[in-house]
N, C-alpha and C positions, 0 to 999 in steps of 0.2 A: 435777228442775226442769222446770217447765211452760213451754213456749213458746207464744206467741200473737201476734196482730196486733191492734192497736187498731183498731176499726171506724170511729173518728172520723177519726184522722189518718194511719192506716196504719203507725204506729211498731211495730217488732218488739220484743217484750217477753219478760221472764222472770219467773216467780213461783215461790215455794217450793210443793212438792207439797202440804203441809198446808193451803194456802190454797184448794185446789180447791172451787168451789161458792160462794165468798164474792165480794162486790163490792168492787172497789177502784177507785182513780182512776189514769188514765194520766198518767204523770209529764211527758208532753209536752203534752197538750191538756186534761188534767184531766177528761176524759169518764168517767163510770162504766163499769166493765168487769166483766162477770161472768167469773171465772177458771174455765176448763173443767177437766174431770177430769184428773188427773195421768197422764202416760204412764209407761212402765217407768223406773226410776231412772236418771239421768244425772249428769254431773259437777255440783258445786255451785258456784254463783257467789255471792259475798258480797252481802248486802243492804245498802241504804243506811240512813239514820237515820230513815226515814219512820215514821209510826204504824203499828201492826200491820195495820190495814185497807188501808194504801197500800203494802205491800211488793211493789210491782211495779217492776221495773227495766228499762231498755232492754237488748236483747240484745247480747252482746258481739260486736264486728265480727269476732272470730276465727271465729265460728260462722255468719255470714251472708254469703253471696256477694252482693256489691254491685256492680252494674254501674257503669261511669264516669258521672259527672253529665254531662248534656248541656245546652247552652245554646240549642240550636235544633234543629229536625228535620234530619236527614241528608238531603240532597237526592238521594242515590242509594239511599235506603231507601224502603220502603213500610210504612205504619203502620196498625194496627187497633186499635180499642178495643172491649173486651168488657165486658158486665156479668156477672153470676154465671153465665149460661148461654147467652148468644147475642152475635152481633156487633152492635155499636151504631153504629159510625162507621169510616170508612176515609179515608186521605190518601195521595196519590201527587203527585209533583212535575209536575203537568201543567196548573196554572193553575186547576183546578177547586175548589181549596180542599177543606175537610172536607166529606164527604158523610155524612149522618146517616140513621138508619133512620126511615122514615115509612111505616107500614103495612107492605106487602109489599115495598117498594122502598126506594131511598135518594134523598135530595134534598140539594142544597147547604145548608150549615148556615144561611146567611143567609136562605134561603127557608123554613126549618123551625125557626125560633127556638122556637116553641111546643112542638116535639117534643123539645127538649133537656131531659132529666131533671135535677133540682136535686140529687138525692142518689142514692147506690147504691154497690155494690162494683165498681170498675172497674180493669181491667188495660190498660196500653198495650203493644202487642206490636210490636216493630220487626222487620221482615223485611229482612234485609241481602242484598245482591246484589253479584256480582262480574262484571266484563265479561271474557269469555274469547274466544278465537279463534272459538268457535262461537256467541257471543252472550252475552246476559244469563243469568246463573245464580244460583240460590239458594245463599247461602254461611252463613247464620246466623240465629238469631232470639234476641232479648233482650226480656224483659218488665219492666215497671215498674209499681209500685203507685201509683194515683192517689188523691188525697184523697177522702173519701166525699162531701163536700159541695161544690157548685158546680164541680165539675171540668168537666163537659161544657158548661156554660153559656158558656165562653169560645170554643167552636169557631167561632162566627160572627164573632169579632172579629179573626182572623188565624191563619195557619197555625201559628205557633211558640208561641202563648199556652199551649197545653197543657203545655209543658214546665215551667211554673211550678207546675203541680199535681202533679207527681211528688214523692212523699214517700220513695221508696226502691226497693229491689229488688222485683220482683214474682214471682208464680208462678202458672202457668196450671193451673186445674183440669181435670177430664175434659171437661166441656161446653165450656169455652172452647178446649181443644185441638181438639175436633171442629169448632168453629166456624172456627178458623184453617185447619184442613185444607180445609174446604169452600171458604173464601174463596181459597185457593191454587189449587184446582182450577177455580174459576169465573173468577178474574181473570187467570190466567197460562196460557200454553200448557204442555202437558206437559213439553216439553224444558227448560223454565226450572227446574223443581223435581224432576224425576223422578231425578236422580242426587244429590240432597242427602241421602244416606242418614242422616247424623247428625241433620239436622233432622227428617226424617220419622220416625226412630225415637223422637226426643224427643216428638214430637207424638202418637205411638202408645202412649207408655210410661205408667206410673203414677207417674212421678216428679212429684209436685205441690209440690216444694220448690225446685227449681234455677230461676233466672231465665231460663235459655236455654241455647244450645249453639252452637258454631261448627264449620264443616266442617274 
């Protein structure tokens, strides 16, 4: 069984191995998808009644780690948005709203509307913190998949609008993990993150499927 993610809506999907290389339609958004080559054989999931060229079905929830649905940004967390290979936007509960990449730096989203991309492959990463007797400490990370079109165009409209663009559990690739590690070093003092072993190991690992980890 081939596992993939729809580039249009972010829905996790399965398809039969023999359909590798063919074009099918996402059952969620109907966008055409080229089915990738099959991985080594895995367990079989029954197909629906679709036409042969549309035998693509949503991935079973038993196989996909899904973080809890969020209604608004956690005011105790810090959020990062990455495209395929770099940091695109950041948010903290400091009254500044979303800051978006503009050249070599970052500007408030309301001042950089023209810099907001209309489409792309975006991951929203939530950096979680806990207050300890020693101060604020990094305690976890969770990533969310954002819809591929119009996701970032809402950043200038309010802090919480981005949660409406979440389509499911995310997963950070190598370049995104590097971008998150760099942001941690630049935006937080070393004592905040240096003892978060589980998070640092996750960001340094080749696990590109798990949505995150908790201390």
